[in-house]
N, C-alpha and C positions, 0 to 999 in steps of 0.2 A: 188429609193426609197431602204433603206437598213434597214432592220428589225430583231428582234429576237421574235418571236410571244410570247413564255412564260414571256417573261417579258415589250410586248408590254402595258401590262394594266396600268404602270406608265407612259407610255408615253400619252395615253387614258387620263389618271386622271388629269393630267397636262395640256393638251389640252383642258379640257373641265371646270376646276378649279374648282373640285369636292371637297368642301371646310368639306364634311363631309368624303373624305379619306387624307386631306392635313392637316399633322398638325402643320405642322412650312415652313416657307419660308424663305428666305434671298436671298436679290440683293447680288451678290461677284461682280462684273463689272460693266458697264455698260457706253456708250457713243452713239454718235451718229450711228453709223455703227455693235454695237456689245452690246449684256450682256449676261450677266452670272447671273443663279440663283440657287440655290440650294434649295432644299425641301425633308422634311422629310416626309414619307406617315407616314398612321396609322398604317400598319406592320412592323415600324423601319426601312425600306429602306432608304435610302438617295439616291438624284437623282440628277445631276447637269443637267440644259437646258441651251444650250447656243442657242443665235440667231445672225445671221450673214446676215448682209444686203446686201453683197455681197461676191463672192466666193474670199477668200484667196490666197496669192501664190504659197502654194503647195496642191495638190492632195489632205492631209488629211484636207483641209480648205477649200472643193470644200462645205460645208451643209448652208442649209438656217439655217434648225432647226437641233437642235443636243440633245441626251438624255442619260447619260452616268451613269449604276448604279454605284454608290461610294461604298454601303454600301449593302449588300443583307440584305432581312427580317430576324428580328426573327426567326422567323419558315419559312426555307427555303427547302420545298419539292421538289422544281421542281430544286433544287441545283445551282440555280441562281450564276454566280461570277461577279465579277467586270470588267465593262466597255462598248461601246457604245451597248444598248440595239432599240433605236430606230433613224434613220437618215431621213430626207428628204434635198436632195440636189438642187442644183442650177440647174435649164434647161440648159440643153446645148447649147450655142451658146448665153445666157445669158438672161434675162426675155422678 
């Protein structure tokens, strides 16, 4: 598991489906083995969520769940920058 603690709250909001914090959401791509969604959080941050049922072919695609900050919040006291903020990898050796 890889995470950036100051931005972990966004992953938690999405995982808990906290509708008081989610302003908007849209499915970007989906299939049997992959889902990509984008969320706008009430503070103005945009988060891309990706789920993959199996590891991909490259090391960059070994995740099961990935949360990426696309746009930082409008008020950004933690000076968050776009990039992966939380990731849950597939277990080594498969499921």
